[in-house]
N, C-alpha and C positions, 0 to 999 in steps of 0.2 A: 765480192764484198756484199754482205747482207746487213740489215739493220732492223732491230726491233724498236718500236716506239711505244710510248705510254698507252695510247688508246688500243693497242693490240695490232696496229698495222705492221706489216712485214714488207720491207722494201729490198729488192734484189735485182741483179742484172737480168734483163729479159733474155730468153733463149729462143732459138728458132722454133722449138716446139710450142712456144707461146703465141706464135704469129696469128693463128685463127682467133684466139681469144682476144688478142690486141685489136684486130680488125673490128670485132664485134663491139668491144669497149669504146673504141674511138668513134665509130658511127653513132652509138647510143649517146655519147657525150656531145657530139656535134648537133645531133637532132634535138637533144633534150635541153641543152644549155646555151646554144647560140642562136636560137630562133628569135630572140628579142633584138638581136643586132644585125641579122642577115635575113634576107627574104628566102622563101622556099626554093626559088630558082637559083639563087646564089649558093645555097647549101648543096643542092643537087649537083651543080657544076663544080663545086669545090671538093666534094667527097672523092677521095682516091686520086686527087691531083694536087691542089694547093694544100688541102687538109687530109692527112692520112699518115700511114706508117712508112718511115724510111728505114728499110731493113739493113742499110749499110751501118746504121748506128748499133744494131744488134751484133753485127759482125765485128764492129769496133769495140764492143762491150762498153758502150757509153749510153745505153738506153735501159731504163729501169721500170720495173713493174711493182706496184704496191698491191698486196693482197690483204684481205680481211675476212673475218668470219661473218657470213650472212646471218642476220638476226632471225630468230625463230618467230613465226607468226602463228603460234598456237597457245592460247591462253589456258587450255586445260592442263592441269598438272599431270605429269606422267612419270613413272619410274625411269630413272636415268638410263637403265639398260634397254628400255624400249625405244628410246630416241635414236634416230639415225645419226651416225657420226657427222660432225660439222666439218665441212671441207672449206679450205680457203678459196675465196673467189677474187678475181681481178677487179680492183676498184678504181685504179688510177694508173697513169703511165706518163712518161716524159723522159727527156734526156738532153744531152749536149753533144756537140760535134767538134772534132778537131779538123774538119774539112770546111771548104768555103761555102757550101750550100747553106743558105740562111733558113729556108723553110721549104716545105713540100714533101710529098710522098714519093714512092718509087715511080709513080705515074706522072710526076711533074714534068713539064716541058723543058725546064731549065735545070740542069744538074751541074754542080761544080765540085768534083770529087778531089780536087787538089788539096793537099795537106796544108794546114795553117802553121805559121811560125809563132810559138807562144811568146817569143820576145817582142814581137811587133804587132801581132794580130789578136783580135778578140775571139774567144771561144764562142761558138754559136749555141745559144740556149734554144732548144727546139720545143715546139708547142706541147704544152701539158694538157692532158685530157683526164677528166674526172667523170666517173659514172654518175648520172643524175641522181641515182638512189643514195649516193654517198657525198653529195655536194654539201658545201658549207661546213665541212668538218676539219678543215685545215690541211687537206691532202695536197692542194696546189702549192701551199707554202712548204710543206714537207718535201715534195719532190724538188722544188726550186732550190731549197737550201742544200739538198743532197747533190744536185748536179753542179751547183756553184762550188761546193767543196771539192767535188771530184775534178772539175776543171782547174781549180786553183792548185790542187795536188799535182796536176799534170804540167804545171808551170805557167798557166795563163794568168794574166793580171787584169784583163778586161772581159766583159761579156757583151754580147750583141744578140738581139732576137728580132724575128718578124712576128709580132704579136697579132692575134685576132683582136677585134674590138672588144670582145668579151673579156679578154685577159688583161686589158690595159689598166683597169683600176687596181688589181692586185699588184701588178709589176710597178706601178707608181709608188704604192705603199712600201715596196721592197727596194726603192731607191733607183729604179730605172727612169731614164729621161727620154722623152719622145724626140726623135731626130727628124723623121719625115713620115708622111703617109703615102702609100703607093696603091694604086688600083690595079690588081693583078688580073689580066684577062683569063677567062674561063672557057673551056671547050664549047659550052652552050651559048656563047655570046654575051654572057653576063661578066661582071668584073667584081672581084672581092677586095674590099679595102683591108690592107695590112699595115700595121704600124711598126716601123723600125725603131727600136729602143736600145739604149746602151747603158752600161753601168761599169764603174771601176771596182775591182775586187778590193775589199778592205785590206789595210796594211797587215803584214804578217804578225800574228799574235793577237789581233783584234777580232771580235766576233763578227 
């Protein structure tokens, strides 16, 4: 499933060939957008462990990549035929999971690959990452709405996430409620505060 959006964003399921670009996007997002909430030591310890790509979601086809066209930074008018073709670039990513793991990358110390029961369990909304160069353009909201719709279509009625401190304001605006805060130990001896949040899916037929 792909989706075109008004500003020209294109959202699609991520593929294994996207993995190198996703790693680069995620690291740029963490370093560029989370520095006000976490120390450099916390960020270094979290990269590739608590924060990062969980490739199981790509295999499950529940991880999504948003692409956009990079803006040209050349004010000199040129004949269109002399301009290089514009290629889509990865600008944001995120997904949801039908498995028990709440957060973390492939390198996380705790993994729970068991499948959830949509009738009784909450779908796991996984961390959304936006490239700093495309921040504050509604991309986080776009991915969140997309993954909630996908999880609802799969039969889930509740959502749960382990949010970074950076993401909490957006998720509160979208109806998520804080349940608890957890300090996750990191390999370098630091700890990363993560906020567990939940939300009920809207009744069928409601936006």
